[in-house]
N, C-alpha and C positions, 0 to 999 in steps of 0.2 A: 504494500500500500504506500503510494508516494505522497508525502505530505511536504508542503513548502515550509522551510525553516527560515526564520528571520534572525539574522545575527545582530545583536544589540551592540552598538558602538558606545563604549564608555569614554566619557570626556571629563577632564578635571574641572572642578567647580571654581570659578573666578569671582572674587569680590568685586562689586560694582566700583568702577573708577580706579581699581588697583591694578598695577602692572606686575605680573608675577614672572620671575625668571624661569627659563626652561630647565626642566630637570630630566636629563636623558635616562637616568635610572628609573624614575617613576614611569616614564613613557614605556620603557621596556616591560615593566610589571603589568601595566594596563594592557599592552599588546598581548602578553602571555595569557592574561585573564580572558580576553576576547577570544583568542584561539582555543583556549580550554573550553569555553562555552560552546563554540562551534563543534568541537570534537564530541562533547557530550550529546549534542543534538543529533549528530550523524550516527553515533553509536546507538541512540534510542531508535533511530529509523531502521536500524538493522535487526531489531528484536523480532524474532519469528512470530508468525501469526498465532501460534499455539500458546504463547506466553505473554503476560504483561505484568507490570509492577503491582497492579491493583488486585488481580485475581489469580495469579500463578498460571499453571498449565491449563490449556483449554479443557482437558477432560475433568478438571476440578470445578469448572464453571458450568458444565452441562449436565443436567439431571440424568438424561438417558445414558450418558457415558459413565457417570459415577455408579449408576445402578448396575451396569454390566461389569464394571471393574470390581465392585464390592470390596473396596479398600486396597486393591492391588495397584501398583505403580508400573505403567508400561515403559518399555525401552523404546526410545526413538530410533527408527531405522528398521531395515528388513522389509519395508513395504514400498513398492513403487506405485505412486498415485499420479496418473496422467490425465490432465485436463488442459484445455486451451488457456493461455494466460489472459486473453481478452476474448470476449464473445459479444456479438451484437444482438443476439437473441437468447434470452435466458430461459426460453421454454423447452429447449432440446439441446442441452450441452453434453457432448460426448464425454464419457468417463470410463477409464479402464484402470483397474487396480490389480496388482499381483503381489503376493507375499512369498518371500523366499522360504522354500520348504521342500524336503525330499518327497513328501506325500506318501511315505511308507506307512504300513499299518501301525507301527510303533512310534511314528514321528510325522505328524501331519497337522495342517491347519484345521481346527474344528469350526471356528466361527470368525466371520469378518463383518464388522459393523461400519456403516457409512453414514456421515452426518453432513448437513449443510447448515453451518452455524447462523447464517443470516436469514434463514427461512422462518416463516411463522411457526412451524414445528421442524426441529432439526433432523429428524430421522429420514434417511433415504432408503436404506435396505439393510436387512440382516441376512447374511448368507451363511449357511451351514454346509460345510464340505464333508466328503468322505474320501478315503484314499482312492476310490474308484474314479475320482475326477482327474487324477494324475498330476495336476498343477492347481495351485490356489490362485486362479485367475478369473476375473469377472469383468464384463463390460456391459454398459447400459447407457441410456440418455436420461438426463436429470433436469429438473426445473430449479433455477436459482433466482431468488427474489431480487437480489441486488449484489453489488460487489461484496465478496465475502471469502472466508476460508472454508474449504471442504476438508473434512477430517476422516481418518480411518483408524479403527482399532482392530487388531487381530489377536485371537487366542489360540495357542497351539495345544496339541494333545498332552504336552508335558506341563501345561499350566502357565507358560510364559505369555506375557502380553507385549504387543508391539504397537507403535503409534506413528502416524504420518499426517502431514497437512500440506495443502496446496492452495494458494490464493488465486482467485479468478475475478477479473474485472468484468462486470456485466453492464451493458449499455441499456437494454430494455428488459424489464422485469418479466420473469417467466411464470408467475403465479396468477396473473390477472388477465389472461387472454380473453378476447371478446366471445360472446355467445354466438351460436350459429356456425361454429367451425367444425362440427362433427356430425357424421352420418350414422345414426343408430341402427340403420338397416343391416349394417355389417358387424354388429356387436358380437365379440368373441370369435370372429373369424381368425383362424391361425395359419401361420406359415412357418415351416421348419426346414432348415438346411443342415444336414449332418454328413460327416465323413462317411462315405459308403463302404470303403475298404481300407483296412489298416494292416500294417505289418506287425509281427509279434513285438510287443513292447512299445509300439508307436502310440502317441497321444493324438486323439482326434479332436475335431472342432464341431461344436453345436451352436447354431444361430436360430433364435426363435423370435417371432413377432406375432402379436395378437392385437386385433382392433378393439380399442376401448378408450373412452374419453379421459379416464383417470381424473374425474371431477374432484377438485380440491375442496369444495365447499366455501371458496373465497370469492368467487366471481358472481356477477348478477346477470339475469337474462335481460331482454330488451325492455321489459316492464319494470325493471329495478328490483326484482325479487331474487333472493339468494338461491343459487342452484345447489341442491343438497350434495354433500360429498358422496362420491361413489367411485371406488377404486378396486382394481385387482389387488387383493391382499396376500395371495398365496400362489406359489409356483413350486412344483416338485418335478424332479427328473429321476427316473429309475432305469436300470439296465438289467434285463433278465430278472426282474423283481427285486433287485438290490438298489438301495438309494445311492444316487450320485451327488445330488445336492438338494437342499430345501431352502427356499427364499421367502422371507417376509418382506413384502413391498409396502411402501408408504406413499403419501400423496406427492412427494418430491420427485417420484419417477414420472417421466414424461408420458403424454398421451400415446397410445399404441405402443405399449412397453416392448422394447427391444432388449433381449437378454442373450448374451454370448458367453460360453464357458467351455472348458475342455472335458474330455472323457477318455479314459484309458482302460478299455475292456481287455481281458485276457483271452476271451473266446468270442465267437460270433453270437449275435443275439439281437434282441429288439430293445430299443430305447423308447420309453413312454414318458410323455410330458403332460402335466395337468395344471390348469389355471382355474382360479375361483375368485369371484368378486364379492363385494359386500352384500349384494342382494341374492346370493346363492347361485348366480349364473356360473356354469362351468364349461370348460372345453378340454378335450383330450386329443392328443396327436401322437403319432409313433413314427419311428424310422428304423430301418434295418441296417445293421453295421456288420460287415464281414471281417473277420480277423484271420490272418495267415496267408 
């Protein structure tokens, strides 16, 4: 976040009508003070988005993050959080996050939590992985209300917590788009693209899209009435009956949710995907993956 910093020039006070001799030593002291003030200002500007002097680390200031941590302190690092530095449209900002992990049965990422600190509600998604995912990687598109920091928390199967943050400058808010921009005739229509054939030990790629307005409950119709919140809140992926990942979605996920994630099957089989929204509407799709 760029903030203009004004450097205050310190000048010696002169008595009216009095002529004071020049003091080179004093001028050097005043110059040093001014430079010191500027250095402090610059150092403050470099403070990362996840910390400030008033409230400490970002996870200490966010109720949802504190609840997940339950007193634990995360280690910064180990998470790659990719978003554009500047976006002109806050309604569909691409987000990709990956956590460093072998994703072995004894050492894998169990949970990944995403937050948008400047949104009316900060939660974006809760992603629960299994080793069958092969990589702890996830992509989607999100709504950002204003310029803000996007945060990630990850919990490993060994109980370690990791944290990361990324600042995004937003030109147009993504939470208050106009009414009349969605066709409900295609509600819950799904599209899936999956790797059709994988070699032994190879990690595949799954991309899903479902038609849904993901109404936030924050915008109004043309008559000035608030449109009720209605979102897809749940997504599950399975392979041959075994879970790959389970996602809890929040209203910060963009309309027509796009979800991309890996899969690492050891044998041929069928991947099954399920979506459900707040009003009980569901959709199911499947894809065949051959291994070997």
